[in-house]
SEKEBA-24013 format. One line per 3 residues: number of its first residue (from 1); their letters; for each residue x, y, z of N, C-alpha, C. Coordinates in Angstrom, 2 decimals. Layout:
BEGIN
NUM	a	X Y Z X Y Z X Y Z ~ ... .
END
This chain:
BEGIN
1	mec	-17.05 -39.21 36.51 -16.23 -38.18 35.77 -17.20 -37.08 35.69 ~ -17.34 -35.63 35.61 -18.46 -35.30 35.06 -17.98 -34.91 33.59 ~ -19.72 -34.53 33.07 -19.41 -35.13 31.41 -18.69 -34.23 30.76 .
4	pvp	-17.94 -34.29 29.62 -16.90 -33.27 29.62 -17.24 -32.50 28.03 ~ -18.90 -33.10 27.74 -19.57 -31.86 26.49 -20.23 -30.85 27.69 ~ -20.15 -29.62 27.12 -20.94 -28.36 28.58 -22.12 -28.65 28.38 .
7	ecp	-22.73 -28.48 27.18 -23.66 -28.29 27.08 -24.59 -29.58 27.51 ~ -24.32 -30.94 28.22 -25.07 -32.27 28.40 -25.56 -32.11 29.76 ~ -26.67 -32.25 30.56 -27.65 -32.61 31.52 -27.02 -33.48 32.49 .
10	vrt	-25.86 -34.46 31.57 -26.20 -35.30 32.78 -24.79 -35.18 33.04 ~ -24.97 -35.79 34.52 -24.34 -34.83 35.27 -22.42 -36.49 36.00 ~ -22.74 -37.44 34.25 -21.58 -37.75 35.31 -21.80 -38.98 33.35 .
13	crp	-20.51 -39.36 33.18 -20.49 -40.10 32.12 -20.85 -41.71 32.43 ~ -20.68 -41.97 33.77 -20.51 -43.13 34.31 -21.11 -43.40 35.33 ~ -22.73 -43.04 35.80 -23.05 -42.95 37.10 -23.36 -44.15 37.68 .
16	atg	-23.00 -45.48 37.30 -22.85 -46.81 37.96 -21.62 -46.73 38.66 ~ -20.16 -45.70 38.17 -19.25 -46.45 38.70 -19.70 -45.08 39.56 ~ -20.15 -44.02 40.38 -20.90 -43.25 41.05 -19.54 -41.53 40.42 .
19	glg	-19.32 -41.78 38.86 -18.90 -40.75 38.74 -17.04 -40.45 38.77 ~ -16.55 -42.13 39.07 -14.99 -41.95 39.21 -14.13 -42.18 38.45 ~ -14.93 -42.18 37.02 -13.67 -42.47 35.82 -12.16 -41.55 35.31 .
22	rqt	-12.04 -40.43 36.29 -11.20 -40.18 35.89 -9.74 -40.62 36.90 ~ -10.51 -40.95 37.74 -10.02 -41.99 39.31 -9.59 -43.06 38.84 ~ -10.30 -43.86 38.33 -10.30 -45.33 38.01 -9.40 -45.72 36.55 .
25	igv	-9.32 -44.91 35.65 -9.33 -44.83 34.40 -7.78 -45.74 33.77 ~ -7.10 -45.71 35.15 -5.48 -46.23 34.84 -4.56 -45.22 34.25 ~ -4.96 -43.83 33.83 -4.02 -43.28 32.80 -3.05 -42.75 33.91 .
28	rns	-3.23 -42.55 35.35 -2.04 -42.13 36.26 -1.49 -43.25 36.30 ~ -1.49 -44.23 36.63 -0.98 -45.60 37.00 0.04 -46.17 35.90 ~ -0.31 -45.77 34.57 0.64 -45.42 33.16 1.34 -44.76 33.69 .
31	lam	1.10 -43.74 33.47 2.27 -42.49 33.56 3.12 -42.83 34.90 ~ 2.53 -43.25 36.04 3.64 -43.80 37.25 4.55 -44.78 36.58 ~ 3.88 -45.67 35.68 4.56 -46.57 35.45 6.09 -46.14 34.28 .
34	ger	5.39 -45.60 33.49 6.26 -44.67 32.50 7.79 -44.02 32.67 ~ 7.43 -43.24 34.45 8.33 -42.76 35.02 9.37 -43.65 34.84 ~ 8.72 -44.88 36.07 9.39 -45.95 36.21 10.16 -46.95 35.20 .
37	igg	9.88 -46.85 34.73 9.94 -47.82 33.39 11.18 -46.91 32.66 ~ 10.82 -45.58 32.01 12.08 -45.04 31.77 13.00 -44.50 32.50 ~ 12.90 -44.70 33.10 14.37 -43.99 34.31 14.29 -42.79 34.51 .
40	fev	12.94 -42.09 34.39 12.98 -40.26 35.46 12.03 -40.06 35.73 ~ 12.16 -39.33 36.37 11.38 -38.27 37.04 11.08 -36.90 37.62 ~ 9.82 -36.58 37.37 8.94 -35.77 37.31 10.01 -34.44 38.39 .
43	ppv	10.23 -33.58 38.31 11.18 -33.23 39.72 8.65 -32.24 39.90 ~ 9.22 -32.72 41.76 7.83 -32.03 41.72 7.21 -30.71 42.10 ~ 7.96 -29.45 41.42 7.69 -28.37 41.60 6.82 -28.25 39.61 .
46	vws	7.14 -29.48 39.10 6.50 -29.33 38.07 5.23 -30.62 37.38 ~ 5.67 -31.15 38.54 4.23 -32.19 38.91 3.74 -31.71 39.32 ~ 2.97 -29.99 40.66 2.62 -29.72 40.55 1.79 -28.63 40.26 .
49	ssl	2.53 -28.34 39.07 2.35 -27.47 38.44 1.15 -27.36 37.50 ~ 0.52 -26.34 36.89 -1.26 -26.55 36.51 -0.81 -26.51 34.93 ~ 0.37 -26.47 34.31 0.56 -27.38 33.19 0.01 -28.12 33.67 .
52	lgq	1.39 -29.08 33.93 1.17 -30.75 33.97 -0.18 -31.78 34.33 ~ -0.62 -30.81 35.00 -2.07 -31.00 35.40 -2.83 -31.18 34.66 ~ -3.11 -30.08 33.65 -4.06 -29.79 32.57 -3.78 -30.78 31.39 .
55	lrr	-3.04 -31.15 31.32 -1.79 -32.37 30.30 -2.09 -33.33 30.60 ~ -2.23 -33.78 32.25 -2.82 -35.31 32.59 -4.94 -35.05 32.47 ~ -5.02 -34.34 32.42 -6.64 -33.95 32.54 -6.88 -34.46 30.90 .
58	iti	-6.68 -33.66 30.19 -6.63 -33.96 28.86 -5.97 -35.54 28.58 ~ -4.84 -35.69 29.53 -4.77 -37.49 28.53 -5.85 -38.23 29.30 ~ -5.88 -37.72 30.55 -7.39 -38.58 30.95 -9.10 -38.67 29.97 .
61	dht	-9.30 -37.39 29.99 -10.41 -37.46 29.24 -10.71 -37.86 27.97 ~ -9.12 -38.02 27.07 -8.97 -38.05 25.99 -9.65 -39.64 25.75 ~ -9.13 -39.64 27.10 -8.67 -41.47 27.02 -10.75 -41.69 27.05 .
64	llv	-11.28 -41.48 27.56 -12.41 -41.55 28.36 -13.65 -40.95 27.59 ~ -13.22 -40.46 26.61 -13.87 -39.78 25.16 -13.70 -40.46 24.20 ~ -12.57 -41.57 23.40 -12.55 -42.55 22.99 -13.02 -43.43 23.61 .
67	nev	-13.12 -43.48 24.60 -13.35 -45.38 25.01 -14.90 -45.40 25.08 ~ -15.58 -43.65 25.31 -17.39 -43.57 25.23 -18.01 -44.18 23.34 ~ -17.20 -43.91 22.88 -17.33 -44.13 21.62 -16.92 -45.56 20.61 .
70	isl	-16.11 -45.75 21.15 -15.49 -47.06 20.83 -16.00 -48.26 21.02 ~ -17.14 -48.18 22.52 -17.78 -49.39 23.65 -18.97 -49.24 23.27 ~ -19.24 -48.32 22.39 -20.68 -47.88 22.43 -21.86 -49.10 22.30 .
73	eke	-21.91 -49.51 21.69 -22.25 -51.00 20.98 -22.34 -52.14 21.98 ~ -21.04 -52.14 22.77 -20.27 -53.23 24.08 -21.80 -52.68 24.76 ~ -21.84 -51.36 24.96 -22.18 -50.80 25.97 -23.74 -50.73 25.44 .
76	ega	-24.31 -49.79 24.82 -26.03 -50.25 24.63 -26.21 -51.77 24.49 ~ -25.12 -53.03 24.39 -26.24 -54.29 23.70 -26.09 -54.53 25.57 ~ -25.03 -53.92 26.06 -25.36 -54.81 27.82 -26.18 -53.24 28.59 .
79	sep	-26.31 -52.65 28.24 -27.65 -52.03 29.15 -27.09 -50.51 30.23 ~ -25.38 -50.58 29.72 -24.51 -50.08 30.53 -24.92 -48.34 30.17 ~ -24.35 -47.53 30.84 -23.69 -46.14 30.19 -22.52 -46.12 29.96 .
82	nlv	-23.53 -45.17 28.91 -22.67 -44.33 27.53 -22.86 -42.72 27.58 ~ -22.25 -42.04 27.57 -21.81 -40.56 27.30 -22.84 -40.73 25.51 ~ -22.70 -41.39 24.59 -23.13 -41.19 23.64 -24.64 -41.34 23.39 .
85	lsl	-25.03 -42.69 24.16 -26.56 -42.55 24.90 -27.17 -42.07 25.53 ~ -26.41 -41.46 26.22 -27.22 -39.93 27.24 -27.25 -39.05 26.80 ~ -26.28 -39.06 25.40 -26.40 -37.47 24.92 -27.71 -38.05 23.49 .
88	mrh	-27.83 -39.09 23.06 -28.94 -39.32 22.73 -30.72 -38.98 23.25 ~ -30.42 -39.61 24.70 -31.51 -39.94 25.24 -31.92 -38.07 26.23 ~ -30.91 -37.91 26.09 -31.15 -36.47 27.00 -31.17 -34.88 25.73 .
91	qgl	-30.94 -35.00 24.93 -30.48 -34.16 23.86 -31.27 -34.71 22.84 ~ -32.46 -35.45 23.07 -32.75 -36.05 21.47 -31.97 -36.24 20.65 ~ -30.66 -35.97 20.28 -29.48 -36.02 19.45 -29.58 -38.01 19.06 .
94	ara	-29.37 -37.71 17.39 -29.41 -39.01 16.41 -27.94 -39.26 16.72 ~ -28.43 -40.61 16.17 -26.55 -41.36 17.03 -25.82 -40.55 16.16 ~ -25.92 -40.41 14.83 -24.54 -39.70 14.26 -23.81 -38.41 15.04 .
97	aai	-24.79 -37.66 14.99 -24.60 -36.84 16.22 -24.27 -36.90 17.28 ~ -24.59 -37.61 18.14 -24.45 -37.61 19.26 -22.31 -38.36 19.10 ~ -22.29 -39.40 18.48 -21.12 -39.48 18.18 -20.42 -38.33 17.99 .
100	erv	-20.61 -37.71 16.53 -19.66 -36.20 16.25 -19.42 -35.19 17.25 ~ -21.00 -34.90 18.03 -20.37 -34.36 19.21 -18.76 -34.83 20.17 ~ -19.18 -36.44 20.33 -18.29 -36.47 21.86 -16.41 -36.82 20.24 .
103	vgq	-16.74 -36.70 19.32 -15.65 -36.64 18.74 -15.22 -36.02 18.67 ~ -15.80 -35.23 18.44 -14.95 -33.53 18.77 -14.72 -33.21 19.86 ~ -15.43 -33.19 21.09 -14.68 -33.07 22.29 -13.73 -33.65 22.22 .
106	adt	-13.05 -34.88 21.67 -11.86 -35.83 22.31 -11.24 -34.76 20.96 ~ -10.98 -34.59 19.51 -10.06 -33.91 19.06 -10.10 -32.11 19.45 ~ -10.89 -32.00 19.91 -10.56 -30.31 21.17 -9.73 -30.83 22.04 .
109	avl	-9.60 -31.95 22.62 -9.13 -32.05 23.79 -7.40 -32.25 23.17 ~ -7.04 -33.09 21.85 -6.33 -33.75 21.30 -4.89 -31.94 21.14 ~ -6.39 -30.80 21.07 -5.83 -29.61 19.85 -5.36 -28.84 21.17 .
112	qfl	-5.97 -29.06 22.16 -5.66 -28.10 23.96 -4.55 -28.63 24.11 ~ -4.40 -30.29 24.42 -2.79 -31.04 24.65 -2.09 -30.27 23.93 ~ -1.25 -30.14 22.44 -0.74 -29.40 21.68 -0.58 -27.93 21.59 .
115	dle	-1.82 -27.36 21.85 -1.04 -26.07 22.40 -0.76 -25.70 24.19 ~ -0.79 -27.00 24.94 0.07 -26.70 26.17 1.01 -27.07 25.84 ~ 1.56 -28.43 25.19 2.29 -28.70 25.24 3.65 -27.61 24.57 .
118	nkv	2.93 -27.45 24.10 4.26 -26.16 23.62 4.51 -25.35 24.41 ~ 3.23 -25.17 25.24 4.63 -24.37 26.81 5.51 -24.59 27.89 ~ 5.26 -26.26 27.34 6.77 -26.99 28.23 7.55 -26.11 28.43 .
121	pql	8.73 -26.10 27.05 9.79 -24.96 27.40 9.77 -23.52 28.46 ~ 8.58 -23.27 27.95 8.75 -21.95 28.83 8.08 -22.19 30.52 ~ 7.91 -23.18 30.42 7.34 -23.86 31.83 8.97 -23.66 32.36 .
124	caa	9.77 -24.32 31.71 10.61 -25.06 32.24 11.87 -24.32 32.39 ~ 12.16 -23.25 31.50 12.92 -22.19 31.43 12.59 -20.98 33.12 ~ 10.97 -20.99 33.32 10.68 -20.25 33.80 11.59 -20.19 35.55 .
127	lal	11.28 -22.17 35.69 11.58 -22.94 36.84 12.72 -22.81 37.33 ~ 13.56 -22.11 36.48 15.52 -21.96 35.99 15.73 -24.52 36.08 ~ 14.99 -25.32 35.83 15.18 -26.39 35.75 16.53 -26.44 34.96 .
130	tpp	16.97 -28.03 35.24 18.90 -28.29 34.90 18.39 -28.80 34.12 ~ 19.49 -29.46 33.03 19.21 -29.61 31.48 18.47 -31.51 31.63 ~ 18.36 -32.51 32.84 18.49 -32.97 33.14 17.05 -33.35 33.76 .
133	ess	16.38 -32.04 34.65 15.10 -32.00 34.58 13.81 -31.97 33.94 ~ 15.18 -30.67 32.78 14.18 -30.34 31.89 13.91 -31.40 30.92 ~ 14.74 -32.55 30.25 14.92 -34.22 29.54 13.42 -34.66 30.52 .
136	avr	13.80 -35.30 32.02 12.53 -35.83 32.72 11.14 -35.14 31.98 ~ 10.86 -33.85 32.12 9.72 -32.79 31.76 9.69 -33.43 30.51 ~ 10.64 -33.12 29.04 9.14 -33.33 28.27 9.61 -34.55 27.93 .
139	ryv	10.12 -36.01 28.63 9.71 -37.33 28.07 8.85 -37.36 29.19 ~ 7.90 -36.81 30.09 6.48 -37.47 30.34 5.85 -37.04 29.81 ~ 5.53 -35.57 29.08 4.75 -34.57 27.91 5.08 -36.03 27.18 .
142	alm	6.22 -36.39 26.18 5.90 -37.29 25.51 5.42 -38.84 25.74 ~ 5.55 -39.20 26.97 4.64 -40.20 27.72 3.61 -40.12 27.84 ~ 2.36 -39.13 27.63 1.30 -39.02 27.90 0.72 -38.44 26.43 .
145	ral	1.41 -37.77 25.59 1.19 -37.79 24.42 0.82 -39.43 23.98 ~ 2.07 -40.57 23.80 2.35 -41.39 23.54 0.61 -42.21 24.11 ~ 0.32 -41.85 25.55 -0.55 -42.60 26.05 -1.74 -42.05 25.06 .
148	irg	-2.04 -41.26 24.55 -2.96 -40.88 23.81 -3.32 -41.48 22.99 ~ -1.85 -41.51 21.74 -1.89 -42.30 20.62 -2.94 -43.58 20.93 ~ -1.76 -44.42 21.79 -1.57 -45.81 21.63 -2.57 -46.26 21.86 .
151	hyd	-3.43 -45.79 23.16 -5.08 -45.83 23.66 -6.04 -46.07 22.65 ~ -6.06 -44.90 21.54 -6.71 -45.22 20.68 -6.52 -46.05 19.37 ~ -5.21 -46.44 19.27 -5.11 -47.39 18.63 -5.45 -48.75 18.87 .
154	war	-4.69 -48.97 20.86 -5.58 -50.44 20.73 -7.55 -50.43 21.08 ~ -8.04 -49.12 21.52 -9.05 -49.46 21.43 -9.61 -49.85 20.18 ~ -9.15 -49.55 18.71 -9.64 -49.55 17.64 -9.51 -50.45 16.97 .
157	aag	-7.84 -51.43 17.75 -8.02 -53.17 17.57 -8.35 -53.79 18.03 ~ -8.42 -53.39 20.09 -9.52 -54.84 20.79 -10.59 -55.37 20.21 ~ -10.49 -56.48 20.25 -12.04 -57.33 20.23 -13.06 -56.87 21.41 .
160	ryg	-12.61 -56.69 22.60 -13.19 -56.43 23.43 -14.57 -55.16 23.72 ~ -14.66 -54.21 22.33 -15.29 -53.32 22.18 -16.44 -53.67 21.39 ~ -15.94 -54.53 20.64 -18.03 -54.87 19.52 -18.96 -55.47 20.38 .
163	pva	-19.26 -54.99 19.93 -21.34 -55.95 20.98 -20.63 -57.64 21.13 ~ -20.20 -58.23 20.54 -19.68 -59.06 21.47 -18.15 -59.27 21.59 ~ -17.54 -59.27 22.93 -16.35 -59.29 23.07 -15.63 -60.17 22.38 .
166	vtl	-13.96 -60.43 21.64 -13.50 -61.41 20.84 -12.56 -61.90 22.40 ~ -12.16 -62.88 22.16 -10.84 -63.63 22.85 -9.97 -63.51 22.39 ~ -8.84 -62.63 22.47 -7.31 -62.23 22.12 -6.88 -63.75 22.61 .
169	vpd	-7.21 -64.21 23.74 -5.90 -65.51 23.53 -6.60 -66.43 24.26 ~ -6.74 -67.60 23.17 -7.65 -69.02 23.73 -7.65 -69.36 24.11 ~ -8.93 -69.56 25.28 -9.35 -70.88 26.67 -8.13 -71.98 26.56 .
172	hpn	-7.20 -71.91 27.42 -5.90 -73.07 27.45 -6.31 -73.85 29.00 ~ -6.64 -75.41 29.15 -6.83 -75.72 30.61 -5.71 -75.26 31.26 ~ -5.87 -75.46 33.01 -4.25 -75.03 33.38 -4.09 -76.30 32.93 .
175	p	-2.99 -76.48 33.69 -2.30 -77.53 33.53 -2.08 -78.37 34.95 .
END
């Protein structure tokens, strides 16, 4: 992924993955499962709209930004790439300032999401969607919103992001 901090000279946040963060983060699969499990499908004309595309990008970017902050200690200990570490190294920022910058980008992403979310009813009206189609679009946007919040809550609670990963399920011998 391109660095979400515009003034950052680092070209990718995850150079070890070839900059594929947006494609590999799993948000798209989670959204597709949400549609399937929820029993709805976004109409193709809306799916390909720039508005929904922007909302998806923000959902992905927020997930990546939160991950950069929450996984900082683990990745630092493993000498893995991390946006906060890159900002410290390439821009000479103190740790707290680098974290603040990434958190600020995540907060800005949420504000952009909320602003764009308010435009969804106008998009549905402009495309003359039926009530069931409009409902599917609203549910999809709610799914993205829930994914943003759910990832944040999960990342803060999951033991995998500490300096030493915590096993959530104790090891059991195979029967």
